[in-house]
Gaussian input, Z-matrix of N, CA and C with variables (Angstrom, degrees):
# hf/3-21g

backbone

0 1
 N
 C     1     B1
 C     2     B2     1     A1
 N     3     B3     2     A2     1     D1
 C     4     B4     3     A3     2     D2
 C     5     B5     4     A4     3     D3
 N     6     B6     5     A5     4     D4
 C     7     B7     6     A6     5     D5
 C     8     B8     7     A7     6     D6
 N     9     B9     8     A8     7     D7
 C    10    B10     9     A9     8     D8
 C    11    B11    10    A10     9     D9
 N    12    B12    11    A11    10    D10
 C    13    B13    12    A12    11    D11
 C    14    B14    13    A13    12    D12
 N    15    B15    14    A14    13    D13
 C    16    B16    15    A15    14    D14
 C    17    B17    16    A16    15    D15
 N    18    B18    17    A17    16    D16
 C    19    B19    18    A18    17    D17
 C    20    B20    19    A19    18    D18
 N    21    B21    20    A20    19    D19
 C    22    B22    21    A21    20    D20
 C    23    B23    22    A22    21    D21
 N    24    B24    23    A23    22    D22
 C    25    B25    24    A24    23    D23
 C    26    B26    25    A25    24    D24
 N    27    B27    26    A26    25    D25
 C    28    B28    27    A27    26    D26
 C    29    B29    28    A28    27    D27
 N    30    B30    29    A29    28    D28
 C    31    B31    30    A30    29    D29
 C    32    B32    31    A31    30    D30
 N    33    B33    32    A32    31    D31
 C    34    B34    33    A33    32    D32
 C    35    B35    34    A34    33    D33
 N    36    B36    35    A35    34    D34
 C    37    B37    36    A36    35    D35
 C    38    B38    37    A37    36    D36
 N    39    B39    38    A38    37    D37
 C    40    B40    39    A39    38    D38
 C    41    B41    40    A40    39    D39
 N    42    B42    41    A41    40    D40
 C    43    B43    42    A42    41    D41
 C    44    B44    43    A43    42    D42
 N    45    B45    44    A44    43    D43
 C    46    B46    45    A45    44    D44
 C    47    B47    46    A46    45    D45
 N    48    B48    47    A47    46    D46
 C    49    B49    48    A48    47    D47
 C    50    B50    49    A49    48    D48
 N    51    B51    50    A50    49    D49
 C    52    B52    51    A51    50    D50
 C    53    B53    52    A52    51    D51
 N    54    B54    53    A53    52    D52
 C    55    B55    54    A54    53    D53
 C    56    B56    55    A55    54    D54
 N    57    B57    56    A56    55    D55
 C    58    B58    57    A57    56    D56
 C    59    B59    58    A58    57    D57
 N    60    B60    59    A59    58    D58
 C    61    B61    60    A60    59    D59
 C    62    B62    61    A61    60    D60
 N    63    B63    62    A62    61    D61
 C    64    B64    63    A63    62    D62
 C    65    B65    64    A64    63    D63
 N    66    B66    65    A65    64    D64
 C    67    B67    66    A66    65    D65
 C    68    B68    67    A67    66    D66
 N    69    B69    68    A68    67    D67
 C    70    B70    69    A69    68    D68
 C    71    B71    70    A70    69    D69
 N    72    B72    71    A71    70    D70
 C    73    B73    72    A72    71    D71
 C    74    B74    73    A73    72    D72
 N    75    B75    74    A74    73    D73
 C    76    B76    75    A75    74    D74
 C    77    B77    76    A76    75    D75
 N    78    B78    77    A77    76    D76
 C    79    B79    78    A78    77    D77
 C    80    B80    79    A79    78    D78
 N    81    B81    80    A80    79    D79
 C    82    B82    81    A81    80    D80
 C    83    B83    82    A82    81    D81
 N    84    B84    83    A83    82    D82
 C    85    B85    84    A84    83    D83
 C    86    B86    85    A85    84    D84
 N    87    B87    86    A86    85    D85
 C    88    B88    87    A87    86    D86
 C    89    B89    88    A88    87    D87
 N    90    B90    89    A89    88    D88
 C    91    B91    90    A90    89    D89
 C    92    B92    91    A91    90    D90
 N    93    B93    92    A92    91    D91
 C    94    B94    93    A93    92    D92
 C    95    B95    94    A94    93    D93
 N    96    B96    95    A95    94    D94
 C    97    B97    96    A96    95    D95
 C    98    B98    97    A97    96    D96
 N    99    B99    98    A98    97    D97
 C   100   B100    99    A99    98    D98
 C   101   B101   100   A100    99    D99
 N   102   B102   101   A101   100   D100
 C   103   B103   102   A102   101   D101
 C   104   B104   103   A103   102   D102
 N   105   B105   104   A104   103   D103
 C   106   B106   105   A105   104   D104
 C   107   B107   106   A106   105   D105
 N   108   B108   107   A107   106   D106
 C   109   B109   108   A108   107   D107
 C   110   B110   109   A109   108   D108
 N   111   B111   110   A110   109   D109
 C   112   B112   111   A111   110   D110
 C   113   B113   112   A112   111   D111
 N   114   B114   113   A113   112   D112
 C   115   B115   114   A114   113   D113
 C   116   B116   115   A115   114   D114
 N   117   B117   116   A116   115   D115
 C   118   B118   117   A117   116   D116
 C   119   B119   118   A118   117   D117
 N   120   B120   119   A119   118   D118
 C   121   B121   120   A120   119   D119
 C   122   B122   121   A121   120   D120
 N   123   B123   122   A122   121   D121
 C   124   B124   123   A123   122   D122
 C   125   B125   124   A124   123   D123
 N   126   B126   125   A125   124   D124
 C   127   B127   126   A126   125   D125
 C   128   B128   127   A127   126   D126
 N   129   B129   128   A128   127   D127
 C   130   B130   129   A129   128   D128
 C   131   B131   130   A130   129   D129
 N   132   B132   131   A131   130   D130
 C   133   B133   132   A132   131   D131
 C   134   B134   133   A133   132   D132
 N   135   B135   134   A134   133   D133
 C   136   B136   135   A135   134   D134
 C   137   B137   136   A136   135   D135
 N   138   B138   137   A137   136   D136
 C   139   B139   138   A138   137   D137
 C   140   B140   139   A139   138   D138
 N   141   B141   140   A140   139   D139
 C   142   B142   141   A141   140   D140
 C   143   B143   142   A142   141   D141
 N   144   B144   143   A143   142   D142
 C   145   B145   144   A144   143   D143
 C   146   B146   145   A145   144   D144
 N   147   B147   146   A146   145   D145
 C   148   B148   147   A147   146   D146
 C   149   B149   148   A148   147   D147
 N   150   B150   149   A149   148   D148
 C   151   B151   150   A150   149   D149
 C   152   B152   151   A151   150   D150
 N   153   B153   152   A152   151   D151
 C   154   B154   153   A153   152   D152
 C   155   B155   154   A154   153   D153
 N   156   B156   155   A155   154   D154
 C   157   B157   156   A156   155   D155
 C   158   B158   157   A157   156   D156
 N   159   B159   158   A158   157   D157
 C   160   B160   159   A159   158   D158
 C   161   B161   160   A160   159   D159
 N   162   B162   161   A161   160   D160
 C   163   B163   162   A162   161   D161
 C   164   B164   163   A163   162   D162
 N   165   B165   164   A164   163   D163
 C   166   B166   165   A165   164   D164
 C   167   B167   166   A166   165   D165
 N   168   B168   167   A167   166   D166
 C   169   B169   168   A168   167   D167
 C   170   B170   169   A169   168   D168
 N   171   B171   170   A170   169   D169
 C   172   B172   171   A171   170   D170
 C   173   B173   172   A172   171   D171
 N   174   B174   173   A173   172   D172
 C   175   B175   174   A174   173   D173
 C   176   B176   175   A175   174   D174
 N   177   B177   176   A176   175   D175
 C   178   B178   177   A177   176   D176
 C   179   B179   178   A178   177   D177
 N   180   B180   179   A179   178   D178
 C   181   B181   180   A180   179   D179
 C   182   B182   181   A181   180   D180
 N   183   B183   182   A182   181   D181
 C   184   B184   183   A183   182   D182
 C   185   B185   184   A184   183   D183
 N   186   B186   185   A185   184   D184
 C   187   B187   186   A186   185   D185
 C   188   B188   187   A187   186   D186
 N   189   B189   188   A188   187   D187
 C   190   B190   189   A189   188   D188
 C   191   B191   190   A190   189   D189
 N   192   B192   191   A191   190   D190
 C   193   B193   192   A192   191   D191
 C   194   B194   193   A193   192   D192
 N   195   B195   194   A194   193   D193
 C   196   B196   195   A195   194   D194
 C   197   B197   196   A196   195   D195
 N   198   B198   197   A197   196   D196
 C   199   B199   198   A198   197   D197
 C   200   B200   199   A199   198   D198
 N   201   B201   200   A200   199   D199
 C   202   B202   201   A201   200   D200
 C   203   B203   202   A202   201   D201
 N   204   B204   203   A203   202   D202
 C   205   B205   204   A204   203   D203
 C   206   B206   205   A205   204   D204
 N   207   B207   206   A206   205   D205
 C   208   B208   207   A207   206   D206
 C   209   B209   208   A208   207   D207
 N   210   B210   209   A209   208   D208
 C   211   B211   210   A210   209   D209
 C   212   B212   211   A211   210   D210
 N   213   B213   212   A212   211   D211
 C   214   B214   213   A213   212   D212
 C   215   B215   214   A214   213   D213
 N   216   B216   215   A215   214   D214
 C   217   B217   216   A216   215   D215
 C   218   B218   217   A217   216   D216
 N   219   B219   218   A218   217   D217
 C   220   B220   219   A219   218   D218
 C   221   B221   220   A220   219   D219
 N   222   B222   221   A221   220   D220
 C   223   B223   222   A222   221   D221
 C   224   B224   223   A223   222   D222
 N   225   B225   224   A224   223   D223
 C   226   B226   225   A225   224   D224
 C   227   B227   226   A226   225   D225
 N   228   B228   227   A227   226   D226
 C   229   B229   228   A228   227   D227
 C   230   B230   229   A229   228   D228
 N   231   B231   230   A230   229   D229
 C   232   B232   231   A231   230   D230
 C   233   B233   232   A232   231   D231
 N   234   B234   233   A233   232   D232
 C   235   B235   234   A234   233   D233
 C   236   B236   235   A235   234   D234
 N   237   B237   236   A236   235   D235
 C   238   B238   237   A237   236   D236
 C   239   B239   238   A238   237   D237
 N   240   B240   239   A239   238   D238
 C   241   B241   240   A240   239   D239
 C   242   B242   241   A241   240   D240
 N   243   B243   242   A242   241   D241
 C   244   B244   243   A243   242   D242
 C   245   B245   244   A244   243   D243
 N   246   B246   245   A245   244   D244
 C   247   B247   246   A246   245   D245
 C   248   B248   247   A247   246   D246
 N   249   B249   248   A248   247   D247
 C   250   B250   249   A249   248   D248
 C   251   B251   250   A250   249   D249
 N   252   B252   251   A251   250   D250
 C   253   B253   252   A252   251   D251
 C   254   B254   253   A253   252   D252
 N   255   B255   254   A254   253   D253
 C   256   B256   255   A255   254   D254
 C   257   B257   256   A256   255   D255

   B1=1.4629
   B2=1.4944
   B3=1.3805
   B4=1.5174
   B5=1.5967
   B6=1.3259
   B7=1.5325
   B8=1.5042
   B9=1.2677
   B10=1.5537
   B11=1.5244
   B12=1.3605
   B13=1.4282
   B14=1.4667
   B15=1.2808
   B16=1.4691
   B17=1.4789
   B18=1.2657
   B19=1.3617
   B20=1.4918
   B21=1.3648
   B22=1.4342
   B23=1.4783
   B24=1.3586
   B25=1.4171
   B26=1.4542
   B27=1.4384
   B28=1.4343
   B29=1.5556
   B30=1.2312
   B31=1.4624
   B32=1.5414
   B33=1.4449
   B34=1.4200
   B35=1.5207
   B36=1.2958
   B37=1.4377
   B38=1.5188
   B39=1.2831
   B40=1.4255
   B41=1.5395
   B42=1.3247
   B43=1.5216
   B44=1.5445
   B45=1.3232
   B46=1.4749
   B47=1.5734
   B48=1.2198
   B49=1.5627
   B50=1.4734
   B51=1.2958
   B52=1.4657
   B53=1.4718
   B54=1.3854
   B55=1.5325
   B56=1.5368
   B57=1.2462
   B58=1.4635
   B59=1.5244
   B60=1.2820
   B61=1.4644
   B62=1.5683
   B63=1.2958
   B64=1.3972
   B65=1.5052
   B66=1.2382
   B67=1.4469
   B68=1.6143
   B69=1.3223
   B70=1.4723
   B71=1.5512
   B72=1.2968
   B73=1.4744
   B74=1.5419
   B75=1.2771
   B76=1.5102
   B77=1.4804
   B78=1.3832
   B79=1.4080
   B80=1.4951
   B81=1.3580
   B82=1.5012
   B83=1.5035
   B84=1.3331
   B85=1.4413
   B86=1.5141
   B87=1.3041
   B88=1.5341
   B89=1.5633
   B90=1.2903
   B91=1.5029
   B92=1.5798
   B93=1.3326
   B94=1.5230
   B95=1.4887
   B96=1.2163
   B97=1.4334
   B98=1.5490
   B99=1.3142
   B100=1.4531
   B101=1.5432
   B102=1.3002
   B103=1.4528
   B104=1.4598
   B105=1.3867
   B106=1.4400
   B107=1.4762
   B108=1.2754
   B109=1.5534
   B110=1.5197
   B111=1.2720
   B112=1.4707
   B113=1.5101
   B114=1.3151
   B115=1.4677
   B116=1.4853
   B117=1.2805
   B118=1.4007
   B119=1.5313
   B120=1.4030
   B121=1.4565
   B122=1.5428
   B123=1.2935
   B124=1.4251
   B125=1.5352
   B126=1.3364
   B127=1.4721
   B128=1.5458
   B129=1.3166
   B130=1.5098
   B131=1.5002
   B132=1.3090
   B133=1.4272
   B134=1.4824
   B135=1.3546
   B136=1.3768
   B137=1.6021
   B138=1.3416
   B139=1.4925
   B140=1.4956
   B141=1.3435
   B142=1.5217
   B143=1.5098
   B144=1.3524
   B145=1.4558
   B146=1.5666
   B147=1.3546
   B148=1.4782
   B149=1.5617
   B150=1.3138
   B151=1.4427
   B152=1.4966
   B153=1.3704
   B154=1.5486
   B155=1.5702
   B156=1.2243
   B157=1.4522
   B158=1.4904
   B159=1.2639
   B160=1.4362
   B161=1.5448
   B162=1.3412
   B163=1.4176
   B164=1.5433
   B165=1.2663
   B166=1.4344
   B167=1.5649
   B168=1.3071
   B169=1.4170
   B170=1.5668
   B171=1.3055
   B172=1.5458
   B173=1.3797
   B174=1.3579
   B175=1.5164
   B176=1.5222
   B177=1.3713
   B178=1.4110
   B179=1.5255
   B180=1.3402
   B181=1.4006
   B182=1.5305
   B183=1.3789
   B184=1.4792
   B185=1.4871
   B186=1.2590
   B187=1.4526
   B188=1.5917
   B189=1.3295
   B190=1.5058
   B191=1.3909
   B192=1.3739
   B193=1.4687
   B194=1.4894
   B195=1.3345
   B196=1.4174
   B197=1.5516
   B198=1.2805
   B199=1.4492
   B200=1.5723
   B201=1.3990
   B202=1.4114
   B203=1.6064
   B204=1.3920
   B205=1.5250
   B206=1.5226
   B207=1.2926
   B208=1.4747
   B209=1.5396
   B210=1.4134
   B211=1.4784
   B212=1.4335
   B213=1.2221
   B214=1.4437
   B215=1.4398
   B216=1.3727
   B217=1.4441
   B218=1.5025
   B219=1.3104
   B220=1.4872
   B221=1.5640
   B222=1.3690
   B223=1.3791
   B224=1.5109
   B225=1.3963
   B226=1.4224
   B227=1.5973
   B228=1.2522
   B229=1.4868
   B230=1.5888
   B231=1.2710
   B232=1.5008
   B233=1.6219
   B234=1.2866
   B235=1.5058
   B236=1.5205
   B237=1.3515
   B238=1.4280
   B239=1.5139
   B240=1.3009
   B241=1.4597
   B242=1.4139
   B243=1.3843
   B244=1.4166
   B245=1.4811
   B246=1.3882
   B247=1.4239
   B248=1.5152
   B249=1.2455
   B250=1.4430
   B251=1.5248
   B252=1.3067
   B253=1.4386
   B254=1.4742
   B255=1.3703
   B256=1.4186
   B257=1.4202
   A1=106.38
   A2=112.91
   A3=116.88
   A4=110.90
   A5=115.19
   A6=119.82
   A7=103.12
   A8=113.88
   A9=120.68
   A10=112.64
   A11=117.45
   A12=122.27
   A13=113.56
   A14=122.58
   A15=126.33
   A16=110.71
   A17=127.48
   A18=129.64
   A19=108.36
   A20=116.35
   A21=121.97
   A22=113.26
   A23=119.52
   A24=126.57
   A25=108.83
   A26=117.91
   A27=123.01
   A28=109.95
   A29=115.39
   A30=124.70
   A31=105.19
   A32=112.53
   A33=119.52
   A34=112.01
   A35=119.41
   A36=119.27
   A37=114.12
   A38=118.69
   A39=122.16
   A40=112.02
   A41=115.26
   A42=117.31
   A43=105.29
   A44=114.61
   A45=119.70
   A46=113.23
   A47=113.90
   A48=118.54
   A49=115.57
   A50=115.97
   A51=120.19
   A52=118.87
   A53=115.79
   A54=120.47
   A55=110.84
   A56=118.49
   A57=120.80
   A58=112.58
   A59=119.15
   A60=122.20
   A61=111.46
   A62=124.53
   A63=123.65
   A64=112.70
   A65=120.55
   A66=130.53
   A67=109.87
   A68=115.49
   A69=120.16
   A70=110.57
   A71=114.69
   A72=117.73
   A73=111.35
   A74=114.83
   A75=122.46
   A76=102.91
   A77=116.61
   A78=125.54
   A79=112.79
   A80=116.46
   A81=122.87
   A82=105.25
   A83=114.51
   A84=121.32
   A85=109.48
   A86=119.35
   A87=120.56
   A88=108.80
   A89=122.40
   A90=122.66
   A91=106.58
   A92=106.81
   A93=115.66
   A94=117.15
   A95=117.64
   A96=124.02
   A97=111.27
   A98=115.59
   A99=122.04
   A100=113.04
   A101=119.98
   A102=125.34
   A103=108.31
   A104=118.84
   A105=121.35
   A106=115.64
   A107=117.86
   A108=123.39
   A109=113.67
   A110=120.72
   A111=121.36
   A112=116.20
   A113=118.88
   A114=126.39
   A115=112.29
   A116=119.50
   A117=120.01
   A118=109.60
   A119=117.78
   A120=121.86
   A121=111.36
   A122=119.40
   A123=120.99
   A124=112.37
   A125=114.98
   A126=122.02
   A127=105.09
   A128=116.21
   A129=122.05
   A130=109.29
   A131=121.99
   A132=127.32
   A133=114.78
   A134=117.57
   A135=126.81
   A136=108.17
   A137=119.01
   A138=120.66
   A139=107.99
   A140=109.06
   A141=120.08
   A142=109.72
   A143=114.42
   A144=118.19
   A145=106.76
   A146=117.03
   A147=124.08
   A148=105.18
   A149=115.84
   A150=121.67
   A151=115.66
   A152=116.87
   A153=118.93
   A154=106.66
   A155=113.62
   A156=124.73
   A157=113.53
   A158=122.86
   A159=127.52
   A160=103.45
   A161=118.76
   A162=126.08
   A163=111.91
   A164=116.32
   A165=124.41
   A166=111.39
   A167=116.03
   A168=122.40
   A169=110.16
   A170=115.62
   A171=117.93
   A172=109.30
   A173=121.23
   A174=124.40
   A175=112.85
   A176=117.09
   A177=121.77
   A178=112.85
   A179=117.30
   A180=123.33
   A181=110.09
   A182=117.20
   A183=117.06
   A184=111.91
   A185=120.12
   A186=122.17
   A187=113.03
   A188=116.40
   A189=121.32
   A190=113.63
   A191=116.89
   A192=121.78
   A193=110.98
   A194=120.06
   A195=123.48
   A196=106.80
   A197=118.26
   A198=124.37
   A199=113.13
   A200=115.14
   A201=118.67
   A202=114.14
   A203=111.29
   A204=113.22
   A205=115.88
   A206=115.17
   A207=117.23
   A208=113.43
   A209=117.43
   A210=121.62
   A211=113.58
   A212=124.07
   A213=133.67
   A214=109.73
   A215=119.54
   A216=127.99
   A217=110.95
   A218=112.44
   A219=118.39
   A220=106.78
   A221=118.98
   A222=123.28
   A223=108.35
   A224=119.46
   A225=123.78
   A226=112.71
   A227=116.54
   A228=120.74
   A229=107.65
   A230=118.82
   A231=120.18
   A232=108.91
   A233=110.61
   A234=116.11
   A235=107.86
   A236=113.40
   A237=121.17
   A238=110.93
   A239=123.53
   A240=131.39
   A241=109.21
   A242=117.95
   A243=121.10
   A244=108.34
   A245=121.46
   A246=122.66
   A247=108.82
   A248=119.97
   A249=127.57
   A250=116.69
   A251=116.01
   A252=116.89
   A253=110.80
   A254=119.18
   A255=121.74
   A256=115.50
   D1=129.50
   D2=-173.06
   D3=-63.72
   D4=155.00
   D5=178.93
   D6=-67.11
   D7=148.75
   D8=173.81
   D9=91.70
   D10=-11.34
   D11=178.37
   D12=-105.49
   D13=147.37
   D14=176.71
   D15=-122.12
   D16=129.84
   D17=171.54
   D18=-100.00
   D19=124.05
   D20=175.24
   D21=-110.10
   D22=126.13
   D23=179.24
   D24=-106.21
   D25=121.13
   D26=177.81
   D27=-107.74
   D28=140.02
   D29=177.97
   D30=-108.48
   D31=137.38
   D32=-177.75
   D33=-118.93
   D34=155.23
   D35=173.46
   D36=-132.38
   D37=163.31
   D38=-175.90
   D39=-74.14
   D40=136.87
   D41=177.54
   D42=-82.18
   D43=146.59
   D44=179.03
   D45=-50.61
   D46=119.51
   D47=-177.10
   D48=74.28
   D49=4.78
   D50=178.33
   D51=-85.21
   D52=-170.95
   D53=178.00
   D54=-57.09
   D55=148.35
   D56=176.20
   D57=-74.53
   D58=162.70
   D59=-176.00
   D60=-92.76
   D61=5.98
   D62=171.96
   D63=-104.41
   D64=141.05
   D65=4.55
   D66=-76.99
   D67=173.07
   D68=179.49
   D69=-96.05
   D70=156.67
   D71=177.36
   D72=-138.34
   D73=148.13
   D74=169.30
   D75=-110.49
   D76=109.21
   D77=-178.81
   D78=-109.56
   D79=135.10
   D80=174.21
   D81=-122.69
   D82=-178.48
   D83=175.39
   D84=-76.53
   D85=-5.56
   D86=-173.09
   D87=-120.22
   D88=-12.20
   D89=-178.09
   D90=168.46
   D91=-166.47
   D92=-177.78
   D93=-161.40
   D94=164.44
   D95=176.72
   D96=-126.77
   D97=139.32
   D98=-176.66
   D99=-103.78
   D100=123.12
   D101=177.31
   D102=-106.53
   D103=108.40
   D104=-174.23
   D105=-54.00
   D106=-52.35
   D107=-171.78
   D108=-104.48
   D109=12.88
   D110=-179.77
   D111=106.72
   D112=-174.09
   D113=-177.45
   D114=-113.25
   D115=1.50
   D116=-177.90
   D117=-77.27
   D118=171.42
   D119=-174.17
   D120=-67.36
   D121=-40.63
   D122=-177.00
   D123=79.71
   D124=173.07
   D125=-176.11
   D126=-80.02
   D127=158.66
   D128=178.07
   D129=-53.46
   D130=131.84
   D131=175.74
   D132=86.02
   D133=-13.63
   D134=-176.64
   D135=-68.58
   D136=135.73
   D137=176.30
   D138=-128.93
   D139=155.37
   D140=175.42
   D141=-124.71
   D142=156.82
   D143=177.30
   D144=-91.04
   D145=130.66
   D146=177.32
   D147=-120.88
   D148=129.36
   D149=-179.69
   D150=-151.06
   D151=149.23
   D152=179.09
   D153=-66.59
   D154=149.27
   D155=172.04
   D156=-78.57
   D157=140.94
   D158=171.60
   D159=-69.73
   D160=159.58
   D161=177.49
   D162=-56.04
   D163=-43.89
   D164=-178.29
   D165=-64.86
   D166=-48.64
   D167=-179.63
   D168=-68.40
   D169=-34.05
   D170=176.13
   D171=-65.43
   D172=-44.26
   D173=175.81
   D174=-56.46
   D175=-47.26
   D176=178.79
   D177=-60.47
   D178=-48.26
   D179=-179.68
   D180=-61.32
   D181=-43.83
   D182=178.61
   D183=-63.86
   D184=-33.78
   D185=176.58
   D186=-64.25
   D187=-30.79
   D188=173.03
   D189=-70.44
   D190=-36.18
   D191=-173.41
   D192=-103.53
   D193=46.65
   D194=169.92
   D195=-117.43
   D196=148.28
   D197=-175.40
   D198=-53.77
   D199=-36.54
   D200=-173.05
   D201=-83.39
   D202=-7.71
   D203=-178.05
   D204=-71.80
   D205=-36.79
   D206=-177.27
   D207=80.20
   D208=-3.74
   D209=175.38
   D210=-63.74
   D211=-46.44
   D212=-179.49
   D213=-131.26
   D214=162.82
   D215=-177.72
   D216=-108.53
   D217=122.05
   D218=174.36
   D219=-66.16
   D220=128.61
   D221=178.24
   D222=-86.56
   D223=107.63
   D224=-168.08
   D225=-67.43
   D226=-25.41
   D227=-176.37
   D228=-88.89
   D229=2.83
   D230=-170.88
   D231=-130.15
   D232=50.45
   D233=170.17
   D234=-114.12
   D235=122.93
   D236=-177.09
   D237=-109.58
   D238=126.23
   D239=176.40
   D240=-105.39
   D241=128.61
   D242=175.80
   D243=-125.38
   D244=118.09
   D245=-175.13
   D246=-93.15
   D247=140.87
   D248=171.35
   D249=-63.20
   D250=144.29
   D251=-178.91
   D252=-125.03
   D253=-0.75
   D254=175.73
   D255=106.64

């Protein structure tokens, strides 16, 4: 990671009675990736579909995962910051 940049990773949780958390997404400010069955290790031999998001789906997903949406809850004790060192 380049010096002067910081990567922040946010973890989200399901709101009571809200939308489920599957599938999983890796979202950035430029695009995203869809993980069909989650990010855990899984059973031996188990596979999952991983594919890039279309622009439209990426926009919709980002709208769900913003603090003001209320769709999912930001987990406050699970924010990781990684500073670049060059």
